[in-house]
KEDODO-403492 format. One line per 8 residues: number of its first residue (from 0); their letters; for each residue x, y, z of N, C-alpha, C. Coordinates in Angstrom, 1 decimal, always signed. Atoms other than C-alpha are relative to their C-alpha. Example, Ala and Ser with C-alpha at 12.3 -4.5 7.8 and 13.67 -1.06 7.14 Angstrom:
<atoms>
0 = AS = +0.9/-1.2/+0.0/+12.3/-4.5/+7.8/+0.9/+1.2/+0.0  -0.9/-1.1/+0.0/+13.7/-1.1/+7.1/-0.8/+1.1/+0.8 .
</atoms>
This chain:
<atoms>
0 = MSDLPTLD = -0.4/-0.6/+1.3/-21.3/-14.9/+18.3/+0.5/+1.4/+0.1  -0.5/-1.4/-0.2/-20.6/-11.4/+19.7/+1.5/+0.1/+0.2  -1.4/-0.1/-0.3/-17.1/-12.4/+20.5/+0.9/-0.2/-1.3  -0.8/+0.2/+1.3/-16.1/-13.0/+16.8/+0.7/+1.2/-0.3  -0.8/-1.2/+0.5/-13.4/-10.7/+15.4/-0.8/+0.7/-1.0  +0.7/-0.9/+1.0/-14.7/-7.8/+13.3/+0.9/+0.8/-0.8  -0.7/-0.9/+0.8/-13.6/-5.3/+10.8/-0.1/+1.4/+0.6  +0.2/-1.3/-0.6/-14.5/-2.5/+13.2/+1.2/+0.5/+0.6 .
8 = LSGGTALV = -1.2/-0.6/-0.5/-11.7/-0.1/+14.0/-0.3/+1.2/+0.9  +0.4/-1.1/-0.9/-13.7/+2.3/+16.2/+0.8/+0.0/+1.3  -0.8/-0.2/-1.2/-11.7/+3.7/+19.1/+1.5/-0.1/-0.3  -1.4/+0.0/+0.4/-8.4/+3.3/+17.2/+0.4/+1.2/-0.8  -0.5/-1.1/+0.8/-6.3/+6.1/+15.8/+0.9/-0.6/-1.1  -0.8/+0.5/+1.2/-4.8/+5.5/+12.3/+0.7/+1.1/-0.7  -0.8/-0.9/+0.8/-2.2/+7.2/+10.2/+0.2/-0.6/-1.4  -0.2/+0.4/+1.4/-2.3/+6.9/+6.4/+0.9/+1.0/-0.7 .
16 = VGGAGGGI = -1.0/-0.8/+0.7/+0.8/+8.2/+4.7/-0.3/-0.1/-1.5  +0.5/+0.0/+1.4/-0.4/+9.2/+1.2/-1.5/-0.3/+0.0  +1.4/+0.4/-0.2/-4.0/+9.1/+2.3/-1.0/+0.9/-0.8  +0.8/-0.8/+0.8/-5.4/+11.3/-0.5/+0.4/-0.1/-1.4  -0.4/+0.0/+1.4/-5.2/+12.0/-4.2/-0.9/-0.8/-1.0  +1.0/+0.6/+0.9/-8.2/+10.0/-5.5/+0.3/-1.4/-0.4  -0.3/+1.4/+0.4/-6.5/+6.6/-5.8/-0.1/-0.9/+1.2  +0.0/+1.0/-1.1/-5.5/+3.9/-3.4/+0.0/+0.7/+1.4 .
24 = GSAVTLAL = +0.0/-0.7/-1.3/-4.7/+6.4/-0.6/-1.3/+0.5/+0.4  +1.3/-0.5/-0.3/-8.1/+8.0/-0.7/-0.9/-1.2/+0.4  +0.9/+1.1/-0.3/-9.8/+4.6/-0.8/+0.3/-0.6/+1.4  -0.4/+0.5/-1.3/-7.8/+3.4/+2.2/-0.5/+0.9/+1.1  +0.5/-1.0/-0.9/-8.6/+6.6/+4.1/-1.5/-0.2/+0.3  +1.4/+0.1/-0.1/-12.3/+6.3/+3.4/-0.5/-1.4/+0.6  +0.3/+1.3/-0.5/-12.4/+2.6/+4.2/+0.2/-0.1/+1.5  -0.3/+0.0/-1.4/-10.8/+3.1/+7.6/-0.9/+0.9/+0.8 .
32 = ADAGAELH = +1.0/-0.9/-0.6/-13.0/+6.1/+8.4/-1.3/-0.7/+0.1  +1.3/+0.7/+0.0/-16.0/+4.0/+7.5/-0.1/-1.1/+1.1  -0.1/+1.1/-1.0/-14.8/+1.3/+9.9/+0.1/+0.7/+1.4  +0.0/-0.6/-1.3/-14.7/+3.9/+12.7/+1.3/+0.6/+0.5  -1.3/-0.5/-0.5/-11.0/+4.9/+12.9/+0.0/+1.5/+0.0  -0.3/-1.5/+0.0/-9.9/+8.4/+13.8/+1.3/+0.2/-0.7  -1.1/+0.1/+0.9/-7.6/+9.2/+11.0/+0.9/+1.3/+0.0  -0.9/-1.0/+0.5/-4.5/+11.3/+10.4/+0.5/-0.4/-1.3 .
40 = IVTYDRDH = -0.5/+0.3/+1.3/-3.5/+11.5/+6.8/+1.2/+1.0/-0.3  -1.1/-0.9/+0.5/-0.2/+12.9/+5.3/-0.1/+0.0/-1.5  +0.0/-0.1/+1.4/-0.3/+14.2/+1.8/+0.8/+1.3/-0.4  -0.8/-1.1/+0.4/+1.8/+16.7/-0.2/-0.9/+1.1/-0.5  +0.9/-1.0/+0.7/-1.3/+18.5/-1.7/-1.2/+0.3/+0.9  +1.2/-0.4/-0.8/-3.8/+20.4/+0.4/-1.3/-0.2/-0.7  +1.3/+0.2/+0.7/-6.4/+20.3/-2.3/-0.4/-1.5/+0.0  +0.3/+1.4/-0.1/-6.2/+16.5/-2.3/-0.6/-0.3/+1.4 .
48 = AEEVIEEG = +0.5/+0.3/-1.4/-6.7/+16.5/+1.5/-1.4/+0.5/+0.1  +1.3/-0.5/-0.2/-9.7/+18.7/+1.3/-1.0/-0.8/-0.8  +0.9/+0.9/+0.8/-11.2/+16.4/-1.4/-0.4/-1.2/+0.8  +0.3/+1.2/-0.7/-10.9/+13.3/+0.7/-0.8/+0.3/+1.3  +0.7/-0.4/-1.2/-12.2/+15.1/+3.8/-1.5/+0.2/-0.4  +1.4/-0.2/+0.5/-15.3/+16.2/+1.8/-0.7/-1.3/-0.3  +0.6/+1.3/+0.4/-15.9/+12.7/+0.5/-0.2/-0.8/+1.3  +0.1/+0.8/-1.2/-15.5/+11.3/+4.0/-1.1/+0.5/+1.0 .
56 = KGLRGSIQ = +1.0/-0.6/-0.9/-18.2/+13.5/+5.6/-1.2/-1.0/+0.2  +1.0/+1.0/-0.3/-20.8/+11.3/+7.3/+0.4/-1.3/+0.4  -0.6/+1.3/-0.4/-18.5/+8.4/+7.9/+0.2/+0.0/+1.5  -0.1/+0.1/-1.4/-18.0/+7.1/+11.4/+1.2/+0.7/+0.6  -1.3/-0.6/-0.5/-14.4/+8.3/+11.8/+0.3/+1.4/-0.5  -0.4/-1.4/+0.4/-12.8/+11.7/+11.5/+1.3/-0.1/-0.9  -1.2/-0.1/+0.9/-10.0/+12.7/+9.0/+0.7/+1.3/+0.3  -0.8/-1.2/-0.3/-7.3/+15.2/+10.1/+1.2/+0.0/-1.0 .
64 = PHIADVTD = -1.1/+0.0/+1.0/-4.9/+16.3/+7.3/+1.3/+0.6/+0.6  -1.3/-0.5/-0.2/-1.2/+17.0/+7.5/+0.7/+0.1/-1.3  -0.6/-0.2/+1.3/+0.8/+18.5/+4.6/+1.5/-0.2/+0.1  -1.5/+0.2/+0.0/+4.3/+17.2/+4.0/+0.4/-0.8/-1.2  -0.6/+0.8/+1.0/+6.5/+15.8/+1.3/+0.8/-1.1/+0.7  -0.6/+1.0/-0.8/+7.6/+12.4/+2.6/+1.5/-0.2/-0.4  -1.4/+0.1/+0.4/+10.9/+12.6/+0.6/+0.9/+1.1/+0.7  -0.7/-1.0/-0.8/+11.8/+15.6/+2.7/+0.0/-0.5/+1.5 .
72 = ETAFSAVL = +0.0/+0.8/-1.2/+12.8/+13.6/+5.8/-0.1/+1.0/+1.2  +0.1/-1.0/-1.1/+13.1/+16.7/+8.1/-1.4/+0.4/+0.2  +1.4/-0.4/-0.1/+9.6/+17.9/+7.3/-0.9/-1.1/+0.3  +0.9/+1.2/-0.2/+8.1/+14.4/+7.3/+0.2/-0.4/+1.5  -0.2/+0.4/-1.4/+9.7/+13.6/+10.7/-0.7/+1.0/+1.0  +0.7/-1.0/-0.8/+8.3/+16.9/+12.1/-1.5/-0.3/+0.1  +1.5/+0.3/+0.1/+4.8/+16.0/+11.0/-0.3/-1.3/+0.9  +0.2/+1.2/-0.8/+5.2/+12.5/+12.5/+0.1/+0.2/+1.5 .
80 = NHILDAQE = -0.2/-0.3/-1.4/+6.4/+13.8/+15.8/-1.2/+0.8/+0.5  +1.2/-0.7/-0.4/+3.4/+16.2/+15.9/-1.2/-1.0/+0.2  +1.1/+0.9/-0.1/+1.0/+13.4/+15.3/+0.2/-1.0/+1.2  -0.2/+0.9/-1.0/+2.6/+11.0/+17.7/+0.1/+0.6/+1.4  +0.0/-0.7/-1.3/+2.8/+13.6/+20.5/-1.4/+0.1/+0.5  +1.4/+0.0/-0.5/-1.0/+13.4/+20.7/-0.3/-1.0/+1.1  +0.3/+0.8/-1.1/-2.6/+11.8/+23.6/-0.3/-1.5/-0.3  +0.4/+1.3/+0.4/-4.0/+8.8/+21.8/+1.1/-0.6/-0.9 .
88 = PVKFLVNV = -1.0/+0.6/+0.9/-1.4/+6.4/+20.3/-0.5/-0.4/-1.4  +0.4/+0.4/+1.3/-1.4/+5.7/+16.6/+0.1/-1.5/+0.0  +0.0/+1.4/-0.1/-2.5/+2.1/+16.6/+0.1/-0.7/-1.4  +0.0/+0.5/+1.4/-2.8/+1.6/+12.8/+0.8/+0.9/-0.9  -0.8/-0.7/+1.0/-0.3/+2.7/+10.1/-0.1/-0.6/-1.3  +0.0/+0.5/+1.3/-0.6/+2.4/+6.4/+0.9/+0.9/-0.9  -0.9/-0.7/+0.9/+2.1/+3.5/+4.0/-0.4/-0.2/-1.4  +0.6/+0.1/+1.3/+0.6/+4.2/+0.6/+0.9/+0.7/-1.1 .
96 = VGGVGVTD = -0.8/-0.7/+0.9/+3.0/+6.7/-1.0/+1.0/-0.9/-0.8  -0.9/+0.8/+0.8/+4.9/+5.3/-3.9/-0.2/+0.3/-1.5  +0.2/-0.1/+1.5/+4.9/+4.8/-7.7/+1.2/+0.6/-0.7  -1.0/-0.5/+0.9/+7.0/+5.9/-10.6/-0.5/+1.1/-0.9  +0.4/-1.0/+1.0/+7.0/+8.9/-12.9/+0.3/-0.5/-1.4  -0.2/+0.3/+1.4/+7.0/+8.9/-16.7/+1.5/-0.2/-0.3  -1.5/+0.0/+0.3/+10.8/+9.6/-16.7/+0.7/-1.1/+0.8  -0.7/+1.0/-0.8/+11.5/+6.7/-14.3/+0.0/-1.4/-0.6 .
104 = WSRTKDCE = +0.0/+1.3/+0.7/+10.9/+3.9/-16.8/+1.3/+0.0/-0.9  -1.2/+0.1/+0.8/+14.1/+2.7/-18.3/+0.6/-1.4/+0.0  -0.7/+1.2/-0.1/+16.1/-0.3/-19.2/+1.1/+0.0/+1.1  -0.9/+0.0/-1.2/+18.3/-1.4/-16.3/+1.4/+0.5/-0.4  -1.4/-0.4/+0.4/+21.5/-0.8/-18.2/+0.1/+1.5/-0.2  +0.0/-1.5/+0.2/+20.4/+2.9/-18.7/-0.5/+0.7/+1.2  +0.6/-0.6/-1.2/+19.1/+3.5/-15.2/+1.1/+1.0/+0.6  -0.9/-1.0/-0.7/+20.7/+6.7/-13.7/-0.1/-0.1/+1.5 .
112 = MDTFDRIL = +0.0/+0.2/-1.4/+21.7/+6.5/-10.1/-0.9/+1.1/+0.7  +0.9/-1.0/-0.6/+19.9/+9.8/-9.3/-1.5/-0.4/-0.1  +1.4/+0.5/+0.1/+16.7/+8.3/-10.6/-0.3/-1.1/+0.9  +0.1/+1.1/-0.9/+17.3/+5.1/-8.7/-0.2/+0.5/+1.5  +0.1/-0.6/-1.4/+17.8/+7.1/-5.4/-1.3/+0.6/+0.2  +1.3/-0.6/-0.2/+14.7/+9.1/-6.0/-1.2/-1.0/+0.1  +1.0/+1.0/-0.1/+12.6/+6.0/-6.6/+0.0/-0.7/+1.4  -0.2/+0.6/-1.3/+14.0/+4.4/-3.4/-0.6/+0.9/+1.1 .
120 = SRNLRYAL = +0.5/-1.0/-1.0/+13.2/+7.6/-1.4/-1.5/+0.0/+0.0  +1.5/-0.1/+0.1/+9.6/+7.7/-2.6/-0.7/-1.3/+0.3  +0.6/+1.3/-0.1/+8.9/+4.0/-2.3/+0.4/-0.9/+1.2  -0.5/+0.9/-1.0/+11.0/+2.6/+0.5/+0.5/+0.8/+1.2  -0.7/-0.6/-1.1/+13.1/+5.0/+2.6/-1.0/+0.7/+1.0  +0.9/-0.7/-0.9/+10.2/+7.1/+4.0/-0.8/-1.0/+0.8  +0.8/+1.0/-0.7/+8.3/+3.9/+5.0/+0.8/-0.5/+1.2  -0.8/+0.3/-1.2/+11.2/+3.0/+7.3/-0.1/+1.0/+1.1 .
128 = VSCREVAS = +0.2/-1.1/-0.9/+10.9/+6.4/+8.9/-1.3/-0.1/+0.8  +1.3/+0.0/-0.7/+7.2/+6.2/+9.6/-0.2/-1.3/+0.8  +0.1/+1.2/-0.7/+7.3/+2.5/+10.6/+0.8/+0.0/+1.3  -0.9/-0.1/-1.2/+10.2/+3.1/+13.0/-0.6/+0.9/+1.1  +0.5/-0.9/-0.9/+8.6/+6.1/+14.6/-1.3/-0.5/+0.7  +1.3/+0.5/-0.5/+5.1/+4.6/+15.0/+0.2/-1.2/+0.9  -0.3/+1.2/-0.8/+6.5/+1.3/+16.3/+0.6/+0.4/+1.3  -0.6/-0.5/-1.2/+8.7/+3.1/+18.8/-1.0/+0.6/+1.0 .
136 = SLIEQSSP = +1.1/-0.6/-0.8/+5.7/+5.0/+20.1/-0.8/-1.0/+0.6  +0.8/+1.1/-0.5/+3.7/+1.9/+20.5/+0.7/-0.8/+1.0  -0.8/+0.8/-1.0/+6.4/+0.0/+22.3/+0.2/+0.8/+1.3  -0.2/-0.8/-1.2/+7.0/+2.9/+24.6/-1.3/+0.0/+0.9  +1.3/+0.0/-0.7/+3.3/+2.9/+25.5/-0.6/-1.3/+0.3  +0.4/+1.4/-0.2/+3.1/-0.9/+25.7/-1.4/-0.2/-0.7  +1.3/+0.2/+0.7/+0.3/-0.8/+23.1/+0.2/-0.8/-1.3  -0.1/+0.8/+1.3/-0.3/-3.3/+20.3/-0.4/+0.9/-1.2 .
144 = GAIVNISS = +0.3/-0.8/+1.2/-0.7/-2.1/+16.7/+0.1/-0.9/-1.2  -0.1/+0.7/+1.2/-0.8/-3.1/+13.1/+0.4/+1.0/-1.1  -0.6/-0.8/+1.1/+1.1/-1.8/+10.0/-0.2/-0.7/-1.3  +0.1/+0.5/+1.4/+0.4/-2.3/+6.3/+0.7/+0.9/-0.9  -0.8/-0.7/+1.0/+2.8/-1.3/+3.6/-0.5/-0.4/-1.4  +0.5/+0.3/+1.4/+1.5/-1.0/+0.0/+1.2/-0.3/-0.9  -1.0/+0.4/+0.9/+3.8/-2.9/-2.3/-0.6/-0.2/-1.4  +0.4/+0.1/+1.4/+3.4/-3.9/-6.0/+0.5/-1.4/-0.5 .
152 = IAARAIPL = -0.5/+1.2/+0.6/+3.6/-7.0/-8.1/+1.3/+0.2/-0.8  -1.3/-0.3/+0.6/+6.6/-5.2/-9.7/+1.1/-0.5/+0.8  -1.1/+0.6/-0.8/+8.6/-6.7/-6.8/+0.4/-1.3/-0.5  -0.3/+1.3/+0.6/+8.4/-9.9/-8.8/+0.7/+0.1/-1.3  -0.7/-0.3/+1.3/+10.1/-8.3/-11.8/-0.9/+0.4/-1.1  +0.7/-0.5/+1.2/+8.6/-6.1/-14.5/+1.1/+0.8/-0.8  -1.0/-0.7/+0.8/+10.8/-5.0/-17.4/-0.2/+1.5/+0.1  -0.1/-1.4/+0.0/+11.8/-1.3/-17.3/-0.2/+0.6/+1.3 .
160 = LAGYGAAK = +0.3/-0.5/-1.4/+11.0/-1.0/-13.6/+1.0/-0.6/+1.0  -0.9/+0.6/-0.9/+14.2/-2.3/-12.0/+0.1/+0.8/+1.4  -0.1/-0.8/-1.3/+14.4/+0.6/-9.4/-1.3/-0.2/+0.8  +1.3/+0.1/-0.7/+10.7/+0.5/-8.6/-0.2/-1.4/+0.6  +0.1/+1.3/-0.5/+10.7/-3.3/-8.3/+0.9/-0.3/+1.1  -1.0/+0.2/-1.1/+13.8/-3.3/-6.1/-0.5/+0.7/+1.3  +0.5/-0.7/-1.2/+12.2/-0.7/-3.8/-1.2/-0.7/+0.6  +1.1/+0.7/-0.5/+9.0/-2.7/-3.5/+0.4/-1.4/+0.6 .
168 = AGLESMSR = -0.6/+1.3/-0.6/+10.9/-6.0/-2.9/+0.6/+0.3/+1.3  -0.6/-0.4/-1.3/+12.8/-4.1/-0.2/-1.0/+0.3/+1.0  +1.1/-0.3/-0.9/+9.6/-2.9/+1.3/-0.6/-1.3/+0.6  +0.6/+1.3/-0.5/+8.2/-6.5/+1.5/+1.0/-0.6/+1.0  -1.0/+0.6/-0.9/+11.5/-7.7/+3.0/+0.1/+0.7/+1.3  +0.0/-0.8/-1.2/+11.6/-4.9/+5.5/-1.2/-0.2/+0.9  +1.2/+0.3/-0.8/+8.0/-5.6/+6.5/+0.1/-1.3/+0.8  -0.2/+1.3/-0.7/+8.9/-9.2/+7.3/+1.0/+0.1/+1.2 .
176 = TMAAEWGQ = -0.9/-0.2/-1.0/+11.9/-8.1/+9.3/-0.6/+0.7/+1.2  +0.6/-0.8/-1.1/+9.9/-5.6/+11.3/-1.0/-0.9/+0.7  +1.0/+0.9/-0.6/+7.2/-8.3/+11.9/+0.7/-0.9/+1.0  -0.7/+0.9/-0.8/+9.8/-10.6/+13.3/+0.5/+0.7/+1.3  -0.5/-0.7/-1.2/+11.3/-8.0/+15.6/-1.1/+0.6/+0.9  +1.0/-0.7/-0.8/+8.1/-6.3/+16.8/-1.2/-0.9/+0.4  +1.1/+0.9/-0.3/+5.8/-9.3/+17.1/-0.1/-0.2/+1.6  +0.0/+0.2/-1.5/+6.8/-9.7/+20.8/-0.7/+1.2/+0.7 .
184 = HGIRVNAV = +0.7/-1.1/-0.6/+5.3/-6.3/+21.4/-1.4/+0.2/-0.5  +1.4/-0.1/+0.4/+2.0/-7.1/+19.8/-0.2/+0.8/-1.3  +0.1/-0.8/+1.2/+2.7/-5.2/+16.6/+0.2/-0.9/-1.2  +0.0/+0.8/+1.3/+1.8/-6.9/+13.3/+0.4/+0.9/-1.1  -0.4/-0.8/+1.2/+3.4/-5.8/+10.0/-0.2/-0.9/-1.2  +0.3/+0.8/+1.3/+2.1/-7.0/+6.6/+0.1/+1.0/-1.2  +0.0/-0.8/+1.2/+2.2/-5.8/+3.0/-1.1/-0.5/-0.9  +1.0/+0.3/+1.0/-0.3/-5.7/+0.2/+0.7/+0.3/-1.4 .
192 = AAGTVKTP = -0.6/-0.2/+1.3/+1.2/-6.2/-3.3/-1.1/+0.2/-1.0  +1.0/-0.4/+0.9/-1.1/-4.4/-5.7/+0.3/-0.4/-1.5  -0.2/+0.2/+1.4/-1.6/-5.4/-9.3/-0.3/+1.3/-0.7  +0.3/-1.2/+0.7/-2.6/-2.9/-12.0/-1.4/+0.5/+0.5  +1.2/-0.6/-0.7/-5.2/-0.5/-10.4/-0.3/+1.3/-0.7  +0.5/-1.2/+0.7/-7.3/+2.2/-12.0/+0.1/+1.2/+1.0  -0.2/-1.2/-0.9/-6.0/+5.4/-10.3/+0.2/+1.2/-0.9  -0.3/-1.2/+0.8/-5.7/+9.0/-11.5/+1.4/+0.0/-0.7 .
200 = RAGQGDVQ = -1.3/+0.1/+0.6/-2.0/+8.4/-12.1/+0.1/-1.1/-1.0  -0.1/+1.1/+0.9/-2.3/+5.0/-13.8/-1.0/+0.0/-1.1  +1.1/+0.0/+1.0/-5.4/+5.8/-15.8/-1.2/-0.7/+0.5  +1.2/+0.6/-0.5/-9.0/+4.9/-15.3/-0.6/-1.0/-0.9  +0.7/+0.9/+1.0/-9.9/+3.0/-18.4/+0.3/-1.5/+0.2  -0.3/+1.5/+0.0/-10.2/-0.8/-18.7/+0.7/-0.2/-1.4  -0.8/+0.3/+1.2/-7.4/-1.2/-21.3/-0.2/-1.5/-0.3  +0.4/+1.4/+0.3/-8.6/-4.3/-23.1/+1.2/-1.0/+0.0 .
208 = EVAQRIPL = -1.2/+0.9/+0.0/-5.1/-5.8/-23.7/+0.4/-0.3/+1.4  -0.4/+0.3/-1.4/-4.3/-5.5/-20.0/-1.0/-0.9/+0.7  +1.0/+0.8/-0.7/-7.6/-6.9/-18.8/+0.0/-1.4/-0.5  +0.0/+1.4/+0.5/-7.3/-9.9/-21.1/+1.1/-0.9/+0.6  -1.1/+0.8/-0.6/-4.1/-10.9/-19.4/-0.2/-0.3/+1.5  +0.4/+0.2/-1.4/-5.8/-10.9/-16.0/-1.1/-1.1/+0.1  +1.0/+1.1/-0.1/-7.7/-14.1/-15.0/-1.4/+0.6/+0.3  +1.3/-0.5/-0.3/-10.5/-12.0/-13.5/-0.5/+1.0/-1.0 .
216 = QRRGEPAD = +0.5/-0.8/+1.1/-10.7/-10.0/-16.7/-0.3/+1.5/+0.2  +0.2/-1.5/-0.3/-10.5/-6.5/-15.2/+1.2/+0.5/+0.8  -1.0/-0.7/-0.9/-8.1/-4.0/-13.7/-0.6/+0.2/+1.4  +0.5/-0.2/-1.3/-8.3/-3.5/-10.0/-0.5/+1.4/+0.2  +0.5/-1.3/-0.5/-10.2/-0.7/-8.3/+0.7/+0.3/+1.3  -0.6/-0.4/-1.3/-8.7/+1.3/-5.4/-0.6/-0.7/+1.2  +0.7/+0.6/-1.2/-11.3/-0.2/-3.1/+0.4/-1.5/+0.2  -0.5/+1.4/-0.1/-10.0/-3.7/-3.9/+1.3/+0.0/+1.0 .
224 = IANAVLFL = -1.2/-0.1/-0.9/-6.7/-2.7/-2.2/-0.4/+0.5/+1.4  +0.4/-0.5/-1.3/-8.4/-0.8/+0.6/-0.7/-1.1/+0.8  +0.7/+1.1/-0.7/-10.5/-3.8/+1.5/+1.0/-1.0/+0.6  -1.0/+0.8/-0.5/-7.4/-5.9/+1.8/+0.8/+0.6/+1.2  -0.7/-0.7/-1.1/-5.7/-3.3/+4.0/-0.9/+0.0/+1.3  +0.9/+0.1/-1.2/-8.8/-3.1/+6.3/+0.0/-1.3/+0.6  +0.0/+1.3/-0.6/-8.8/-6.8/+6.7/+1.3/-0.2/+0.8  -1.2/+0.2/-0.7/-5.1/-6.9/+7.7/+0.2/+0.8/+1.2 .
232 = LSEKASYI = -0.1/-0.8/-1.2/-5.5/-4.1/+10.2/-1.0/-0.5/+1.1  +1.1/+0.4/-0.9/-8.6/-5.7/+11.8/+0.4/-1.2/+0.8  -0.1/+1.2/-0.9/-9.0/-8.3/+14.5/-0.1/-1.3/-0.8  +0.2/+1.2/+0.8/-9.9/-10.8/+11.8/+1.4/-0.5/-0.5  -1.3/+0.4/+0.4/-6.2/-10.8/+10.9/+1.0/-0.1/+1.2  -0.8/-0.1/-1.2/-4.9/-11.0/+14.5/+1.1/-1.0/+0.1  -1.1/+1.0/+0.0/-2.7/-14.0/+13.8/+0.7/+0.0/-1.3  -0.7/-0.1/+1.3/-1.3/-12.8/+10.5/+1.0/+1.1/+0.1 .
240 = TGQTLTVD = -1.0/-1.0/+0.0/+2.0/-11.0/+10.4/+1.2/-0.5/-0.9  -1.2/+0.3/+0.9/+5.1/-10.8/+8.1/-0.4/-0.6/-1.3  +0.5/+0.6/+1.2/+3.0/-11.7/+5.1/-0.2/+1.1/-1.1  +0.3/-0.9/+1.1/+2.5/-10.1/+1.6/-1.3/-0.6/-0.6  +1.2/+0.4/+0.6/-1.1/-10.4/+0.4/+0.0/+0.6/-1.4  +0.1/-0.4/+1.4/-1.2/-10.2/-3.4/-1.4/+0.2/-0.5  +1.4/-0.3/+0.5/-4.3/-8.4/-4.8/+0.2/+0.5/-1.4  -0.3/-0.4/+1.4/-3.9/-8.5/-8.5/-1.0/-0.7/-1.0 .
248 = GGSTLGAS = +0.9/+0.7/+0.9/-6.9/-10.4/-10.0/+0.5/-1.2/-0.6  -0.7/+1.2/+0.6/-4.6/-13.3/-10.6/+1.0/+0.2/-1.1  -0.8/-0.3/+1.1/-2.4/-11.5/-13.0/+1.4/-0.7/+0.1  -1.3/+0.6/-0.2/+0.8/-13.1/-11.5/-0.1/-1.5/-0.2  +0.1/+1.5/+0.2/-0.6/-16.6/-12.2/+0.5/-0.4/-1.4  -0.4/+0.3/+1.3/+0.3/-16.4/-15.9/-1.1/+0.2/-1.0  +1.0/-0.1/+1.0/-2.1/-17.1/-18.7/-1.4/+0.0/+0.6  +1.4/-0.2/-0.4/-5.8/-16.2/-18.4/-0.9/-0.9/-0.8 .
256 = GDRLPDVV = +1.0/+0.8/+0.6/-8.5/-18.7/-19.2/+0.5/-0.9/-1.1  -0.5/+0.9/+1.1/-8.0/-20.4/-22.6/+1.1/+0.7/-0.8  -1.1/-0.7/+0.7/-5.4/-17.8/-23.7/+1.3/-0.7/+0.2  -1.3/+0.7/+0.0/-2.1/-19.5/-24.6/+1.0/+0.9/+0.7  -1.1/-0.8/-0.5/+0.9/-18.5/-22.5/+0.9/+0.4/-1.1  -0.9/-0.5/+1.1/+3.3/-16.4/-24.5/+1.2/-0.9/-0.2  -1.2/+0.8/+0.1/+6.1/-18.9/-23.7/-0.2/-1.2/-0.9  +0.3/+1.2/+0.9/+4.3/-21.6/-25.8/+0.2/+0.4/-1.4 .
264 = TNPAVREQ = -0.3/-0.4/+1.3/+6.1/-20.9/-29.0/+0.3/-1.1/-1.0  -0.4/+1.2/+0.8/+7.0/-24.4/-30.2/-1.3/-0.4/-0.8  +1.2/+0.4/+0.8/+4.7/-25.2/-33.2/-0.6/-1.3/+0.3  +0.5/+1.3/-0.3/+4.4/-28.8/-32.2/-0.8/+0.0/+1.3  +0.7/-0.1/-1.2/+3.2/-27.8/-28.8/-1.3/+0.8/-0.2  +1.2/-0.9/+0.3/+0.8/-25.1/-30.1/-1.1/-0.8/-0.8  +1.0/+0.8/+0.7/-0.9/-27.7/-32.4/-0.9/-0.7/+0.9  +0.9/+0.7/-1.0/-2.3/-29.4/-29.3/-1.1/+0.9/+0.4 .
272 = FD = +1.0/-0.9/-0.5/-4.3/-26.3/-28.5/-0.8/+0.7/-1.1  +0.6/-0.8/+1.1/-5.2/-24.8/-31.9/-1.2/-0.8/-0.5 .
</atoms>
């Protein structure tokens, strides 16, 4: 029984890009540290870094912060080079940075190209940089590794989020391509498509209307996403690559429980359920 794969990451060095801030990034950082990984985290906010380090005291792994804006590719590349120049190879990479701002919501016909480019930079472009650099380092050192990119169910289409959805769809596609190219080197690449999650940016409350549209009747917690990431990085997922694991409480399934789908508008059809 001792030969069974585990969720133990002890002895491995991990990099979490966006590994602070009190949401999914912090949850991923703490989950990996609890599993024994030695962590590097990249965040734009030093206060956020100090908060997650304080919260991670007493866990098995260590947390070392690096401050950089991932949309500044020169600064981000410099931080990556510093991390990758260390003696121990970065075996695990998680790209968490993403999301949209209040001003990024718009109908597709009104989407400004500057806004579109900014969304792509924050949700897709930086991930290529980090994946490329970490994978190159692993290949050079003939070391296996695992990468997880955080996507969103917006990749399946959500109105007013054309840019964000396109970026996340691109991230999933890019993950599959990297998995196909790097599998021969023992590098696995997967994605986690998150549903609505209670984070500082998205809000903490259980909005009733939202929860009712989810089969599990609740919004996700950051830990729900972190647990999926930990699984995909671990030996238990050693034969999984090029996949997107959707963690959304079933919200992409459609109607929840006995609730009628919105598309059922024909009175003759509705009479069968009323």
